[in-house]
N, C-alpha and C positions, 0 to 999 in steps of 0.2 A: 470642487471640493469632496473629500471623502467623508463616509457617515462615519459616526461614532463608532457602530460596527464593526466597519473595515477597520477606521483604527487601532481598535483592541485584536481585531486578527492580526493585524501586521504587527503590535506588539509582542503580540504573543508566540508568536511563529518567530520573531528576534530574539525573543527570550529562551522559548523550546530549543532550537537550534544551539542557543552559546550553552544553554545549562542543563540540556534533558527535561526530560516532562517530569521526574523526581523531584528534581532539585527546583525546578520553577516553580514560584507561588503566585496567587494571585494579586497579590499586593504588589511585586514588581512587573506582572503583565500590566496591571492598571498605571502603574508609574511611568511603565516604556508608552505606554498609549496615549499618557497627558492626562491620564483620569482618576477620577477615585475606584475603590474596590467596590461602592453603591451602585458606581454607574455601571460597571464590569456586569454584575450580578442582574441589571436589569435587562441586559441583552443574553446573558448564557448563564444557563443554571448552574453550573460548576468546571471543575479542569479538566475534566472529559469532555465535556460538550465544548469547550474551546479546541481542547486538541483536535476533536473529530471537525469542529470548522477550519483548524488549521489546517488537517490533512485535504480537505474537499477542497479548500479554495485559496490554500496558499502555500502546495507543494506542486512547484510545475510538472508537469506530464497529463497523459493520457489515461492512466491507468482506469479511475472510478469509471468515465465516460465507455472507455474500448470497454468493459467488461458488463457495463448497464447494456450494450447493445449486441455482446457475444452469442446469445443464444440466437438470437436472430440469422448470424451467420452462416450456421452450419446447414452444409449444403450451397453452398455460395463460395465462389472462388477456391483458390486452395489454401487446404488447412496447413499446409507450411510457412506461407504467408501470414496467415493469422495467428500461428503460433509465433512467431519473430516479432510480430507486433507485439504480443501479449509478454514476451519478453524482455522486448528492450522497453517496454512501460514500465514491467516490473521491475527491471534492473535501474531505471532514473528515482523510481519509487520509492524504493530499499533504499537506496544510496543515498537518498534526500532523508527517508524517517528513521534509518537505523539510528542515529544519535539522540535523535528524540527520543526514542522509545526505549532503547536497551536499560538504562538505571531502572526502569521499572522492577525489570526483575532482581535487582537487589533489596527490594523493600516489599516484602509478602503482603502485607496489609494493603498499600498502595494499589499493587499488583490486579489484589483480589477486589477491591473496591472499581478499578477501571475497566476488567473485566465481567464484572456484573452491569454495570454501566453501559458499555458497550452491549451487550447480549440483549439489554433492556429495549434499545432501538434498531436491532435485529445487524448490529455492523461488527466488526472483529476481523481479524487476520485468517481466519477461518473461510471467510466469504470469499476471497480471491480465488483459492483452491476450488471451493465448490463451484465459483462459475466458469472458472475452466475444465474442471472435470464435467460441468454439464454440458459444456459446447463439445468436449472429446467424447461425451455417450452420445449428444445427437447426429453427430458426424460417423459413429460407428453404426446408429441405426441408421443413417443415410448411407451407407457404402464406403465412407471416404477415407475410414480406417479400418483394420482388420478386426473381424469377431473375437478372435483371442487376445485383443488388446486390453490393457486394465486401464481405463481413464483415471480414476481416480490415483492410482502409481505415476501414472504419466506427468499429470497436474503437478502432483508432489516433488516430482523430479525435476521440472522446469521449474518451478517456483523454489523449490531448496537449492539449485545451483543459483538461480539469481540472488537468493538470501545470502548465501555463503558469500557471494563476489560481492555485495554492500558489504558485510561484516569484514572483509579482506581488503577491501579497498579502505573503508573508511580508518581502521587498523593504521594502514600502510599510507595515511594522509591523503590519499586520492580517489572517492568515491565512483568515478567516474569508470565504469566498464570500459574495457579496451576494444578498439574499433573491430565491429565485425564480432562480437563474443556471443549476442544473440543469435545470429544465424547459424553460428557452430553449433548452440544446444541446440538449437532446433533441427538441423543436419544430422546431429547425435539421436536423438529421440526419433528422428520419424524413421529409424531403421526397425526399432521395437516396435513403434505403432503400425507400421506395415503401410506406410502412405504412398 
C-alpha cells in the first residue's frame, strides 16, 4: 500500500499533466489523491514543493541521477557517449515536463513565486545547463575536448535543441523525440567541440 506522500505525488502528477502547473490547484491535487488539503500541507509546504517532488519522483527518466554524477565522468569514457546519454535523458524529461510548466509563463506573479522557491532550494532549469557545462569544462581541462571550445555555449546548444524538440513534439501531439535524434544532435555538436 502506498504512503500518503506517495499518493499525493501521484495525484499531483496527474493533475499537473492534465492542467499544467499554473492551473493545478492544491484543492484539486488533494481531491485526486483522496485527501484533504490539510493533509497535503502536512507533507508539502506549497505547490512548488509538490512540483519539485513530481519532477524528481514521478517524471520518468534518468536526468536528475545522470546530472548528479556527471562531474565524476570527466576523463572517463567517450565524451560523445556521455553527451548522447544526457541528450536522451533531456529529451525524455523535457518532453514530459514541458506541458506541466509552460503555462507558468502566462502568469508573471506565479512564475516569479515559482522561480524564487526553486532558487531557494538551489534548483531551477539553469541547473541542467550548469551541470552539462561543468562536465564539458572538466573534459576540456582533461584534454577530452578542444581548448577553443565553449563549454557553456555547447551545453546551451545541446539542451536548447532538446527543449525545442519537446516544444515541437508536444505541439504536434507526440512528445517522443524521433529515433536517433539524441545521437544526431551530439554528432553535429561534437565537431564544434573538437572531440
